[in-house]
C-alpha positions in Angstrom: 51.8 102.8 2.1 53.3 99.1 0.5 51.9 97.0 -2.0 51.4 94.4 0.6 49.2 97.2 2.9 47.7 98.6 0.1 46.3 94.9 -1.2 45.0 93.8 1.9 43.2 97.3 2.9 41.6 97.7 -0.7 40.6 93.8 -0.5 39.3 94.4 3.1 37.3 97.7 2.7 35.9 96.5 -0.7 34.7 92.9 0.8 30.9 92.3 1.2 29.0 89.9 2.8 27.4 89.2 -1.0 30.8 88.7 -2.3 31.0 85.4 -0.2 30.4 82.2 -2.0 27.9 79.9 -0.5 31.1 77.3 0.0 32.9 80.0 2.1 29.7 80.7 3.9 29.3 77.2 4.8 32.9 77.1 5.7 32.7 79.7 8.4 29.9 77.9 9.9 31.9 74.5 9.9 34.8 76.3 11.6 32.3 78.3 14.2 30.7 74.9 15.1 33.8 73.2 15.5 35.6 76.0 17.5 32.7 76.6 19.9 32.7 72.6 20.7 36.4 72.8 21.2 35.7 75.7 23.7 33.4 73.6 25.7 36.0 70.8 25.7 38.6 73.2 27.2 36.0 74.8 29.8 37.1 73.3 33.0 40.9 73.5 32.0 42.8 75.3 35.0 44.4 77.8 32.6 40.8 78.7 31.2 39.4 78.9 34.6 42.3 81.6 35.4 41.7 83.8 32.4 37.8 83.9 33.7 39.0 85.3 36.6 41.0 87.8 35.3 38.5 88.9 32.6 35.8 89.0 35.3 37.7 91.9 36.8 37.9 93.9 33.9 34.9 96.0 32.7 33.5 97.9 29.6 30.3 100.1 28.7 30.2 98.0 25.5 31.0 94.4 27.0 31.5 90.8 25.7 30.1 87.4 27.4 32.7 84.7 27.8 31.5 81.3 26.1 29.7 79.1 28.8 29.1 82.1 31.3 27.2 85.4 32.4 30.6 86.9 32.9 31.1 90.0 30.7 34.3 91.8 30.3 36.1 94.0 27.5 35.9 93.1 23.9 39.5 92.5 24.1 39.6 90.4 27.2 36.7 88.2 26.6 37.8 87.8 23.1 41.4 86.6 24.5 39.4 84.3 27.0 37.2 82.6 24.2 40.0 82.1 21.9 42.2 80.3 24.6 39.1 78.3 25.3 38.9 77.5 21.6 42.7 76.8 21.3 43.7 75.3 24.2 43.1 71.3 23.6 45.0 71.7 20.5 41.8 70.3 19.0 40.8 73.3 16.7 41.4 73.7 13.2 44.6 74.5 11.2 45.9 75.6 8.0 48.7 74.3 5.8 49.6 76.3 2.8 51.8 76.9 -0.7 55.1 76.9 0.9 55.1 73.7 2.8 57.4 74.9 5.3 55.1 77.4 7.3 53.5 76.2 10.8 49.9 76.6 11.3 48.7 79.0 12.1 45.1 77.6 13.9 43.1 80.4 11.7 40.3 79.5 14.5 42.4 81.2 16.9 40.9 84.6 15.3 37.0 83.3 16.3 36.7 84.0 19.8 38.0 87.9 19.6 35.6 88.0 16.5 32.5 86.8 18.1 33.3 89.0 21.1 33.3 92.3 19.0 30.4 90.9 16.8 28.3 90.6 20.2 29.8 93.4 21.9 29.2 96.0 18.8 25.4 94.8 18.2 26.4 93.2 14.9 25.0 90.4 12.7 25.8 86.6 12.5 26.1 87.8 9.0 28.9 90.5 9.9 30.6 87.9 12.2 30.8 85.4 9.0 32.1 87.8 6.8 34.8 88.9 9.9 35.9 85.3 10.2 36.4 84.6 6.4 38.3 87.7 6.1 40.5 86.7 9.0 40.9 83.2 7.4 41.6 84.7 4.0 44.8 86.8 5.4 46.0 83.9 7.7 45.9 81.9 4.6 47.7 84.0 2.4 50.6 84.5 4.7 50.6 80.7 5.5 51.0 80.3 1.9 53.8 82.9 1.2 56.1 83.1 4.2 58.3 81.1 6.1 58.9 82.2 9.7 59.8 79.8 11.9 62.8 77.8 10.5 64.2 81.6 11.5 62.9 81.8 14.6 60.1 83.8 14.5 56.2 82.5 15.4 53.3 82.5 13.7 51.2 84.8 15.9 51.9 88.0 13.9 49.2 85.9 11.3 46.5 86.6 13.7 47.3 90.1 14.9 47.1 90.7 11.1 43.8 88.6 10.4 41.8 89.7 13.4 42.6 93.4 12.5 40.9 92.9 9.2 38.0 91.0 10.3 37.7 93.2 13.2 37.9 96.4 10.9 35.1 95.2 8.7 33.1 94.5 12.0 33.9 98.0 13.0 33.5 99.4 9.7 36.7 101.0 9.0 37.6 102.9 5.6 40.4 102.1 3.1 42.8 104.5 5.2 41.9 103.1 8.3 42.5 99.5 7.6 45.8 100.5 6.2 46.6 102.1 9.8 45.2 99.0 11.5 47.6 97.0 9.4 50.7 99.1 10.3 49.6 98.9 14.0 49.1 95.0 13.8 52.4 93.8 12.2 54.6 96.1 13.7 54.0 95.7 17.1 53.4 91.6 17.0 56.4 89.8 15.8 57.0 87.0 17.9 59.6 84.3 18.9 59.1 80.6 17.9 60.6 80.1 21.2 56.6 79.6 22.6 57.1 76.1 20.5 60.5 74.7 21.5 61.6 72.5 24.4 59.3 72.0 27.4 56.3 73.5 26.1 54.1 75.9 28.6 50.3 76.9 28.8 51.5 80.1 26.7 51.5 77.5 23.7 48.0 77.6 23.7 47.5 81.5 24.3 50.5 83.2 21.7 47.7 82.9 18.8 44.9 84.0 20.8 46.9 87.2 21.9 47.6 87.9 18.5 44.0 88.1 18.0 43.6 90.3 20.7 45.8 92.6 19.7 44.4 92.6 16.2 41.5 94.1 18.1 43.2 96.7 19.5 44.9 97.8 16.5 41.4 98.2 14.7 40.2 99.9 17.8 43.0 102.3 17.4 42.8 103.1 13.5 39.0 103.2 14.0 39.7 106.6 16.7 41.8 108.1 14.4 45.3 106.6 15.4 47.6 106.0 12.4 49.9 103.3 12.1 53.6 102.8 10.9 54.0 103.0 7.0 55.2 100.3 4.9 54.7 97.7 8.0 55.3 94.8 5.4 58.1 96.3 2.7 59.8 98.9 4.7 63.5 99.0 5.4 63.2 97.8 8.8 59.6 96.1 8.0 58.2 92.8 8.2 59.8 91.2 5.2 63.2 92.7 6.1 63.4 91.8 9.9 62.0 88.0 9.3 64.1 87.8 6.2 60.9 86.7 4.1 59.9 88.8 1.3 56.5 87.9 -0.4 53.9 89.0 -3.1 50.4 88.4 -2.1 48.3 86.0 -4.8 45.0 86.2 -5.7 42.5 86.9 -2.8 39.1 85.3 -2.5 36.1 86.3 -4.7 34.8 85.5 -7.8 36.6 82.4 -9.6 39.0 82.5 -6.6 38.5 80.1 -3.7 38.5 81.5 -0.2 40.8 80.3 2.0 38.4 79.3 4.7 37.3 76.7 2.7 40.6 74.8 2.7 40.8 74.4 6.5 42.2 71.3 8.2 39.8 69.8 10.7 41.2 67.7 13.7 40.0 64.0 14.7 42.5 64.0 17.5 43.3 66.7 20.4 46.7 66.7 19.0 49.3 68.6 17.0 48.5 68.5 13.6 51.7 66.7 12.2 51.1 64.4 14.8 47.4 63.3 13.7 48.5 60.8 10.8 51.7 59.0 12.7 49.0 58.8 15.6 46.3 57.1 13.3 49.1 54.9 11.6 50.4 53.8 14.9 46.7 52.7 15.4 46.6 50.5 12.3 50.7 49.3 13.0 48.9 47.8 16.4 46.6 45.4 14.7 49.6 43.8 12.9 52.2 43.8 15.8 52.6 42.9 19.7 54.0 46.0 21.5 56.6 43.6 23.5 58.0 42.2 20.5 58.9 45.6 19.0 62.6 46.9 19.0 62.5 50.3 16.8 60.1 52.2 14.8 61.3 54.5 12.3 58.5 57.1 11.2 58.9 58.2 7.3 57.3 61.8 7.0 57.2 64.7 4.6 60.2 67.4 5.6 58.1 69.9 7.3 56.8 67.4 10.2 60.6 67.1 10.9 61.0 70.9 11.6 58.6 71.5 14.4 60.4 69.9 17.1 58.1 66.8 17.6 60.8 64.4 17.7 63.5 65.9 20.1 64.8 64.5 23.4 62.4 66.8 25.1 59.5 65.3 23.4 60.2 61.5 23.9 60.4 62.6 27.8 57.2 64.9 27.8 56.8 66.6 31.4 53.6 68.9 30.6 50.3 68.2 28.7 51.3 70.9 26.2 54.6 69.0 25.3 52.6 65.8 25.4 50.1 66.9 22.8 53.3 67.8 20.5 55.2 64.8 20.9 54.8 62.6 18.1 57.1 59.7 19.5 54.8 59.8 23.0 51.7 59.7 21.0 52.8 56.9 18.5 54.2 55.1 21.8 50.7 55.7 23.6 48.5 54.8 20.4 50.7 51.4 20.4 50.4 50.8 23.8 46.6 52.1 24.6 45.2 51.5 21.4 43.4 54.8 21.4 44.0 58.7 21.4 41.7 60.3 23.9 41.6 62.9 26.7 43.6 60.4 28.9 46.2 60.1 26.9 47.2 63.9 28.0 47.0 63.2 31.6 50.2 62.6 33.6 49.2 59.5 34.4 49.8 58.4 31.0 52.7 60.8 29.6 54.6 59.9 32.4 54.0 55.9 32.2 57.2 54.3 32.3 56.5 51.9 29.7 55.0 54.4 27.1 57.8 56.3 27.4 60.3 53.2 27.4 58.5 52.7 23.8 59.0 56.3 22.9 62.4 56.4 22.9 62.8 53.6 20.4 61.0 55.8 17.9 62.9 57.9 15.3 62.1 59.6 12.2 63.2 60.5 8.9 62.2 62.4 5.6 60.8 60.7 2.5 61.6 63.0 -0.1 58.7 61.7 -2.2 56.3 62.6 1.1 58.0 66.2 1.1 57.2 66.9 -2.6 53.4 65.8 -2.2 52.9 68.0 0.9 50.7 70.1 1.9 48.5 68.9 -0.8 49.0 65.3 0.7 49.8 64.2 4.1 52.0 60.8 4.1 53.3 58.4 7.0 54.9 55.5 6.9 55.9 53.3 10.2 58.8 50.6 9.7 59.0 48.6 12.8 61.6 46.0 13.2 60.6 43.4 15.7 62.9 41.4 18.2 62.6 38.4 15.8 64.4 40.7 12.9 61.3 40.9 10.9 60.2 44.4 9.6 56.7 45.2 9.4 55.6 48.2 7.3 52.2 50.4 7.5 51.1 53.4 5.3 48.7 55.8 5.8 47.8 59.0 3.9 45.7 62.1 4.8 44.1 62.3 8.2 40.5 62.5 8.9 40.2 66.3 8.6 42.4 67.0 6.0 41.1 68.4 3.0 41.9 65.5 1.0 40.1 63.2 3.8 37.6 66.1 4.8 35.2 65.6 7.9 31.5 65.7 6.9 29.3 68.0 8.4 27.7 65.3 10.5 31.6 64.2 11.7 31.8 67.9 12.9 28.4 67.7 14.5 29.3 64.7 16.3 32.5 66.1 17.8 30.8 69.1 18.8 28.3 67.2 20.8 30.8 65.0 22.3 32.4 68.2 23.8 29.4 70.1 24.4 27.7 67.1 26.3 30.0 66.9 29.3 28.6 70.3 30.1 25.0 71.0 28.4 22.0 69.0 28.4 21.7 67.1 25.3 18.6 69.5 24.3 20.5 72.9 25.2 23.2 71.2 23.0 21.3 70.5 19.9 19.4 74.1 20.2 22.8 75.8 20.2 24.1 73.7 17.1 20.7 74.5 15.5 21.7 78.4 16.2 25.4 78.2 15.0 24.6 76.3 11.9 22.0 79.5 11.2 24.3 82.1 12.2 23.8 84.1 9.2 19.9 84.4 10.1 21.0 85.9 13.4 20.4 89.8 14.0 22.8 89.8 16.7 24.5 87.5 18.9 22.8 88.2 22.2 20.7 84.9 22.4 23.6 82.9 21.0 25.8 83.7 24.2 22.9 83.0 26.4 22.5 79.5 24.7 26.2 78.9 25.4 25.6 79.2 29.4 26.6 76.3 31.3 24.4 75.4 33.8 25.5 76.1 37.3 
């Protein structure tokens, strides 16, 4: 067993609910509230509906429920469908860490699977919170210490690791079983960054949840005595060698060390996190210029934002919703033309609009070294708009709403939840569900919670 596996396995097997700080417990509840709201927002999306059909065709002796329905499926399939529902709108939480060069991942991609397992296993709300905090801890540390996507690898293996540990805790794995679960999760689940390049497909929202689903599978295999490859991280053909990414884990959460879940990045717009600040800055620029007067716009950002593909030719001409919510030029142009970013922004009527696309082609991006040095503790964006008159208008903004340095309050997360849930549930049902989510630690099981989430026929 390599030292990375040993450290994760020892930590996971020893961690108890009593070790979680009040801040970590509250942070976990915030992420659950935010995630369930996002699930309701995506409930009627065609890919989500397709997954419900798929899940309904799978049965299990210890089933789990799909959010918003009475449909029951296997924990893996229900967890996958639930996590995709949470992730689909690109409105769910995110995390950026120490290297300043690693994308995401959305740690909430683990939540749908862990809630499904908790329900299926008859475990308590405290067990769910502990599993979620553990998954966020693993994802956060892997983000802090690795650089994957510049070398062509996606971050979904982090969800496989995170859910393997979180699910393993709910399943009561031993230290040795945790080590096996990690080997099974890591070796089988390294995936390609091509998911997030070019014209984006619906798989963009499913890749992370699929990693989480596979993490549950790994933990279940280990629970039943299946052994996993040894030295999965540090072996001759392991994670670090294949991804050219050696690292050493830092101090894991607990005691005087803050849990990673307390540093979660939330979203105020349903778009890629690196596009939140440019879109917000564009809304401020709009107050000072007329769109028809703009000759060109240069976006100055931290270096990582320029490695995501957000400013490529495909992103200036989005053909799909998935590409549109990852296209900074389009989103900046839409903010300037429409004066807002909302659900309509991500419909073909807007992302194929000739006026917006013509403006998007006038937008380019450059790195500001000072902004790169401050990232990710601070996000900065400066728009310099050259007008047809030759005048230049400059607008700077820092830290979008939801960044840890500009956090969303509990009431703002509640408002985000209620806005999305309110399109499907009555005001009373939404409020009752919200109350149960804030009191997740007091629930002996999640059975009634899933009933409360059921969308009326």
